[in-house]
C-alpha positions in Angstrom: -10.3 -7.2 -7.4 -13.2 -6.8 -5.0 -12.7 -4.8 -1.8 -12.9 -6.9 1.4 -15.8 -5.8 3.6 -13.6 -6.6 6.7 -10.4 -5.2 5.1 -8.7 -8.4 5.9 -5.1 -7.8 4.8 -4.6 -11.5 4.2 -7.0 -11.4 1.3 -5.3 -8.5 -0.3 -3.2 -8.9 -3.5 0.3 -7.6 -2.5 0.9 -6.0 -5.9 -2.3 -4.1 -5.5 -1.3 -3.0 -2.0 2.0 -1.7 -3.5 -0.1 0.1 -6.2 -2.2 1.7 -3.4 0.9 2.9 -1.5 2.4 4.3 -4.7 -0.9 6.1 -5.6 -1.1 7.6 -2.1 2.5 8.7 -2.3 2.1 10.3 -5.8 -1.2 12.1 -5.1 -0.9 12.8 -1.4 -4.5 11.9 -0.9 -5.8 10.7 2.5 -5.7 6.9 3.0 -9.5 6.7 3.2 -9.8 8.3 -0.3 -7.9 5.7 -2.2 -9.8 4.7 -5.4 -12.2 1.9 -5.2 -10.4 -0.2 -7.8 -7.6 -0.6 -5.2 -7.8 -2.8 -2.1 -9.5 -1.3 1.0 -7.5 1.6 2.4 -7.1 -0.2 5.7 -5.4 -3.1 4.1 -3.1 -0.9 2.1 -2.3 1.1 5.2 -1.6 -2.1 7.1 1.1 -3.2 4.7 2.5 0.3 4.5 2.9 0.4 8.3 4.2 -3.2 8.4 6.8 -2.7 5.7 7.9 0.7 7.1 8.4 -0.7 10.6 10.6 -3.5 9.0 12.6 -0.9 7.2 11.7 -2.1 3.7 10.8 1.4 2.6 14.5 2.5 3.1 15.7 -0.6 1.3 13.4 0.1 -1.7 14.5 3.7 -1.9 18.2 2.6 -1.7 17.6 0.1 -4.5 15.9 2.7 -6.7 18.8 5.1 -6.3 21.3 2.5 -7.5 19.6 2.1 -10.8 
């Protein structure tokens, strides 16, 4: 998937955004240093902040613990 020059989050594949969030979580790298085969760091960070503010991160952790 090509990176958006404007980092428009609307043109970002959500699965790839999740992959970017998981990569950042696993490696601890800075957002700006996400690999280039993932969407633009700003788009990934946009979804991370959005989902965190909505509490979806806590729901996902709770669902993972039940399995």
